[in-house]
TIKOL-309363 format. One line per 4 residues: number of its first residue (from 1); their letters; for each residue x, z, y of N, C-alpha, C. Coordinates in pm, 1 decimal. Example, Ala and Ser with C-alpha at 12.3 -4.5 7.8 and 13.67 -1.06 7.14 Angstrom:
BEGIN
1	AS	1319.0 780.0 -569.0 1230.0 780.0 -450.0 1320.0 780.0 -330.0 | 1285.0 708.0 -225.0 1367.0 714.0 -106.0 1290.0 787.0 3.0
This chain:
BEGIN
1	MTDD	3492.4 4876.1 1161.5 3480.6 4950.6 1284.7 3447.5 4853.1 1398.0 | 3350.8 4887.0 1480.1 3314.9 4801.7 1592.6 3420.9 4811.2 1701.3 | 3420.6 4713.9 1791.6 3513.7 4719.0 1904.6 3492.6 4846.4 1985.1 | 3367.6 4880.8 2010.5 3336.1 5000.5 2087.6 3395.9 5125.5 2022.2
5	SAIR	3373.4 5141.1 1893.5 3425.1 5260.5 1825.6 3577.8 5258.3 1816.5 | 3638.1 5141.4 1801.9 3784.8 5131.6 1798.3 3844.7 5171.2 1932.9 | 3780.6 5130.9 2041.9 3829.5 5164.9 2175.2 3811.3 5314.6 2200.7 | 3700.7 5370.8 2157.3 3679.8 5515.2 2171.7 3783.0 5593.8 2088.6
9	ELQR	3815.7 5541.5 1970.8 3916.9 5607.7 1887.4 4054.9 5599.7 1952.8 | 4086.0 5488.8 2019.0 4211.5 5477.4 2092.2 4220.1 5589.0 2196.4 | 4111.1 5612.0 2270.0 4111.7 5717.2 2371.2 4131.5 5855.5 2307.4 | 4061.8 5883.5 2198.8 4078.0 6013.1 2131.4 4221.2 6030.6 2080.3
13	TWFR	4279.1 5924.2 2026.8 4417.2 5928.4 1977.7 4513.6 5953.4 2093.2 | 4489.3 5888.8 2206.8 4573.2 5909.3 2326.3 4566.9 6055.3 2369.5 | 4446.7 6111.8 2372.4 4431.6 6252.6 2411.6 4507.8 6345.2 2316.6 | 4490.4 6325.0 2186.0 4559.2 6410.5 2087.5 4709.7 6398.2 2103.0
17	ATED	4758.0 6275.8 2117.7 4902.1 6253.8 2131.4 4955.4 6315.5 2260.6 | 4878.1 6309.2 2366.6 4917.6 6371.7 2492.8 4931.0 6522.4 2473.5 | 4831.3 6582.4 2411.3 4833.2 6726.7 2388.8 4946.5 6768.2 2294.9 | 4982.8 6680.7 2201.9 5090.2 6709.3 2106.4 5228.9 6670.7 2159.4
21	GDIA	5234.0 6604.4 2275.9 5362.0 6556.6 2328.7 5419.8 6442.7 2246.7 | 5334.1 6363.7 2183.6 5374.7 6258.1 2090.4 5386.5 6123.7 2161.7 | 5498.7 6102.2 2226.7 5519.3 5979.3 2303.3 5523.6 5855.1 2214.5 | 5567.1 5868.8 2090.5 5572.1 5752.7 2000.3 5431.0 5699.2 1975.2
25	TISG	5336.6 5788.0 1952.6 5198.7 5743.5 1931.3 5142.7 5681.5 2057.6 | 5162.6 5748.0 2171.3 5112.4 5693.2 2297.9 5172.3 5555.8 2323.4 | 5300.1 5541.7 2299.8 5368.2 5414.5 2321.8 5305.5 5302.1 2239.0 | 5263.6 5334.5 2118.0 5201.1 5235.0 2031.4 5060.7 5196.3 2073.4
29	LMTD	5002.7 5269.2 2167.5 4866.8 5240.6 2213.7 4863.8 5155.3 2339.9 | 4983.0 5120.1 2392.6 4988.3 5039.9 2514.7 5066.2 4911.0 2491.9 | 5033.1 4810.8 2572.9 5105.1 4684.4 2566.1 5240.5 4699.1 2634.6 | 5330.1 4606.5 2605.6 5461.7 4609.5 2668.6 5453.2 4586.9 2819.4
33	DIVF	5350.5 4512.2 2863.4 5338.1 4477.9 3005.9 5237.1 4565.5 3080.4 | 5209.0 4684.1 3028.3 5110.6 4772.7 3089.1 5146.5 4803.8 3234.3 | 5041.6 4822.2 3315.2 5057.8 4864.8 3454.3 4963.5 4981.9 3477.2 | 5018.7 5090.7 3532.9 4940.2 5209.3 3567.5 4924.0 5214.6 3718.8
37	LTPG	4802.8 5246.8 3760.8 4772.0 5265.9 3902.5 4724.1 5409.6 3919.1 | 4793.4 5485.8 4004.3 4757.3 5625.4 4027.0 4762.7 5653.9 4177.0 | 4690.2 5756.1 4223.0 4690.4 5787.4 4366.0 4829.5 5826.7 4415.8 | 4865.1 5776.2 4532.0 4985.3 5821.1 4599.2 5117.4 5765.5 4550.9
41	RPPF	5113.2 5665.4 4463.1 5239.7 5606.6 4419.7 5219.5 5459.0 4387.7 | 5325.4 5380.3 4395.7 5312.0 5237.9 4364.1 5284.1 5217.6 4215.0 | 5230.0 5102.3 4178.5 5208.4 5072.9 4036.5 5338.6 5087.7 3957.9 | 5325.0 5131.3 3831.3 5443.1 5147.0 3747.0 5410.4 5103.4 3604.9
45	GRQE	5515.0 5079.9 3528.2 5499.6 5024.2 3395.0 5532.9 5120.6 3283.0 | 5548.8 5061.5 3168.3 5569.0 5134.6 3043.1 5688.6 5229.8 3047.0 | 5805.3 5179.3 3088.3 5926.1 5260.3 3084.0 5916.2 5380.2 3176.9 | 5863.4 5359.3 3297.2 5849.2 5470.8 3390.7 5749.9 5573.8 3337.9
49	FIES	5641.7 5525.9 3273.7 5545.7 5618.8 3213.8 5613.7 5703.9 3106.5 | 5687.0 5639.1 3016.8 5753.6 5710.1 2907.4 5853.6 5811.9 2961.9 | 5934.3 5771.2 3059.4 6032.6 5863.6 3116.9 5964.9 5982.1 3183.9 | 5856.8 5956.8 3256.0 5783.6 6064.6 3323.0 5722.4 6160.8 3221.3
53	FQGM	5662.3 6104.8 3116.7 5600.1 6187.3 3013.0 5705.9 6272.2 2942.5 | 5817.6 6211.2 2906.3 5924.4 6285.3 2839.0 5979.2 6396.9 2927.1 | 5981.5 6374.0 3058.4 6028.7 6476.2 3149.7 5932.5 6593.3 3162.9 | 5805.4 6571.4 3131.5 5703.8 6676.0 3145.9 5681.5 6757.8 3019.7
57	IDHV	5696.2 6697.7 2901.7 5648.9 6763.8 2780.0 5718.6 6895.4 2747.9 | 5838.6 6914.4 2795.1 5905.8 7042.5 2771.4 5858.9 7150.8 2868.7 | 5793.8 7110.3 2976.3 5760.2 7204.1 3083.0 5612.2 7237.2 3095.3 | 5525.8 7149.0 3046.9 5382.2 7172.4 3061.4 5309.0 7140.4 2931.3
61	AMHC	5194.7 7205.4 2915.8 5101.1 7171.4 2808.3 4981.7 7104.9 2875.0 | 4926.4 7003.2 2810.3 4813.1 6931.9 2868.1 4694.3 6935.7 2772.7 | 4577.9 6956.5 2829.9 4452.9 6948.5 2754.9 4367.3 6842.8 2822.7 | 4321.3 6744.3 2744.1 4245.5 6631.3 2796.5 4101.2 6637.1 2747.1
65	NGEY	4009.7 6605.2 2836.5 3868.8 6602.4 2800.6 3800.9 6488.0 2875.8 | 3713.1 6420.5 2807.8 3638.8 6311.4 2870.0 3611.9 6202.3 2768.8 | 3539.9 6104.4 2813.4 3513.3 5990.7 2726.0 3472.2 5870.7 2808.4 | 3483.4 5755.5 2746.5 3440.5 5634.4 2813.2 3290.1 5638.7 2832.4
69	EEII	3245.7 5612.9 2955.3 3103.1 5608.4 2986.7 3048.9 5467.0 2975.9 | 3139.2 5370.5 2980.8 3099.7 5229.6 2974.0 3214.5 5152.1 2910.8 | 3182.9 5067.9 2815.7 3280.9 4977.8 2754.5 3218.5 4839.2 2749.2 | 3287.7 4742.1 2805.4 3242.4 4603.5 2802.4 3352.3 4521.0 2735.0
73	VTGD	3315.9 4451.9 2628.1 3411.4 4369.2 2553.8 3376.4 4223.1 2576.5 | 3477.3 4143.8 2608.7 3460.0 4000.3 2621.2 3581.2 3932.6 2557.4 | 3561.4 3879.6 2439.2 3671.8 3818.1 2365.6 3776.3 3920.6 2327.5 | 3901.3 3890.2 2363.6 4012.6 3979.2 2330.1 4047.1 4076.1 2442.4
77	FAYA	3958.5 4088.6 2542.0 3976.5 4183.6 2650.8 3854.9 4274.2 2659.4 | 3878.6 4393.6 2710.2 3769.3 4487.5 2733.1 3804.2 4570.1 2855.3 | 3700.7 4616.4 2921.9 3725.7 4716.2 3025.0 3639.8 4837.2 2994.7 | 3692.1 4951.8 3033.6 3624.6 5077.0 3001.7 3637.2 5170.8 3121.4
81	RARL	3525.1 5232.7 3154.2 3520.4 5328.0 3264.7 3497.6 5466.7 3206.8 | 3573.8 5564.6 3258.9 3564.1 5701.1 3205.9 3565.8 5802.9 3318.5 | 3514.1 5917.8 3287.2 3527.9 6038.3 3370.9 3612.1 6135.2 3288.6 | 3726.2 6181.2 3344.7 3818.6 6264.5 3269.1 3848.9 6394.8 3341.3
85	EIIV	3888.2 6493.0 3263.3 3941.9 6617.9 3315.1 4066.8 6650.6 3234.7 | 4170.1 6690.5 3304.8 4295.5 6729.0 3239.8 4339.1 6863.2 3298.4 | 4378.8 6951.6 3211.3 4434.3 7079.8 3253.8 4582.2 7078.5 3218.3 | 4666.0 7097.4 3318.4 4810.7 7098.0 3301.1 4858.6 7241.6 3322.0
89	TPKS	4912.0 7301.2 3216.4 4951.8 7441.5 3219.8 5102.7 7453.9 3203.9 | 5168.8 7516.6 3300.2 5314.3 7536.9 3286.2 5344.0 7622.1 3162.5 | 5438.9 7578.3 3080.9 5475.9 7653.4 2960.2 5547.9 7782.9 2993.9 | 5607.2 7790.9 3111.3 5678.6 7912.0 3152.0 5586.3 8013.4 3218.4
93	GGIP	5457.9 7982.1 3219.3 5361.2 8068.0 3285.8 5325.6 8010.2 3421.2 | 5223.3 8060.3 3477.7 5182.5 8009.4 3607.5 5038.8 7961.8 3603.1 | 4993.9 7914.0 3715.3 4854.1 7873.2 3730.8 4836.3 7730.6 3679.7 | 4740.3 7710.6 3589.2 4711.5 7575.1 3542.0 4658.4 7488.4 3656.2
97	KHLS	4689.6 7361.2 3650.2 4637.9 7264.4 3747.0 4525.1 7186.3 3678.7 | 4409.6 7184.7 3743.0 4293.8 7112.4 3691.0 4281.1 6981.0 3766.9 | 4281.3 6871.9 3693.0 4265.0 6738.8 3750.8 4137.1 6678.0 3697.0 | 4067.5 6603.0 3780.4 3948.4 6534.1 3732.2 3930.0 6406.9 3812.8
101	GNTL	3853.3 6317.3 3756.6 3824.3 6193.2 3826.6 3788.7 6082.2 3730.6 | 3786.8 5964.5 3785.9 3747.1 5845.9 3710.7 3868.2 5761.6 3674.5 | 3852.8 5685.4 3568.9 3953.4 5587.4 3530.6 3883.5 5454.6 3503.6 | 3956.4 5348.9 3522.4 3911.3 5216.2 3482.4 4026.0 5154.7 3404.0
105	SILR	4001.2 5126.9 3277.9 4105.3 5077.2 3188.2 4072.6 4935.8 3142.6 | 4175.4 4855.5 3131.5 4162.4 4722.2 3072.6 4241.7 4724.8 2943.1 | 4178.1 4678.2 2838.0 4241.1 4677.3 2705.3 4250.1 4534.1 2655.4 | 4349.8 4509.3 2572.7 4369.3 4376.0 2513.9 4384.1 4392.1 2363.5
109	RSTD	4316.3 4305.5 2289.9 4328.5 4305.5 2144.5 4461.2 4239.2 2107.0 | 4541.3 4307.0 2027.6 4670.2 4252.5 1986.6 4650.8 4158.3 1867.6 | 4756.4 4092.0 1829.0 4747.3 3993.7 1720.8 4707.3 4056.4 1587.8 | 4732.2 4186.3 1572.3 4691.0 4254.0 1448.9 4546.9 4306.0 1455.8
113	GKWK	4477.6 4274.2 1566.4 4337.4 4312.4 1580.9 4315.2 4448.3 1644.9 | 4422.4 4523.4 1670.9 4408.3 4656.6 1731.5 4402.5 4645.3 1883.5 | 4323.7 4732.8 1942.8 4313.0 4738.8 2088.2 4428.5 4819.6 2145.6 | 4482.8 4771.0 2260.8 4589.7 4841.3 2330.0 4557.4 4842.3 2479.3
117	LCRD	4596.6 4949.1 2542.8 4577.8 4962.0 2686.5 4676.9 4871.6 2758.4 | 4626.7 4788.4 2853.4 4719.3 4700.1 2925.8 4717.8 4722.2 3076.9 | 4612.2 4782.5 3131.3 4604.8 4821.0 3271.9 4524.4 4949.9 3279.0 | 4566.0 5040.9 3366.6 4493.4 5166.3 3376.9 4496.0 5214.8 3520.8
121	ANLL	4378.4 5223.7 3580.1 4363.2 5280.1 3713.9 4312.2 5422.4 3695.1 | 4400.7 5517.4 3715.1 4372.2 5657.7 3690.2 4356.1 5725.8 3825.3 | 4234.3 5766.9 3857.7 4204.5 5823.0 3988.1 4185.4 5973.8 3983.4 | 4253.5 6040.2 3890.6 4243.4 6184.6 3881.0 4313.9 6251.6 3999.0
125	TPKS	4247.7 6351.4 4052.9 4302.2 6429.6 4163.2 4276.0 6577.5 4133.1 | 4342.5 6666.1 4205.4 4315.1 6809.3 4181.5 4166.5 6839.1 4195.9 | 4115.5 6912.2 4099.5 3972.7 6944.4 4096.4 3943.0 7052.6 4199.1 | 3841.8 7026.9 4279.7 3801.3 7128.6 4376.8 3694.2 7216.2 4315.3
129	N	3698.4 7343.7 4344.4 3603.2 7438.7 4286.3 3472.2 7439.4 4359.8
């Protein structure tokens, strides 16, 4: 498998795991020192991401769509730019929230040769009609 296809598969696996509420799989796709950058909040790491995700999975269903538009690999690091859309639907009923925007991800090859997300700038905001 090429680096490009392995990184694209990581993204597809992340999407499936998000939709399934599978935090164990998502956790295995990120480095221990990951940093997330999102609008309106300070940078946060792995533990805060996991706690936030666990707090949401009982209350909302998520559908993810998008793909990397650019992947650049240099040695054991890569960066990838994507355009994403996520629909967050309350499980108790209610109006789904549509988010869209760009992401810029930095990935690092681990010692076992697998790519893992180590930095993620997620610029998704509510989608305007």
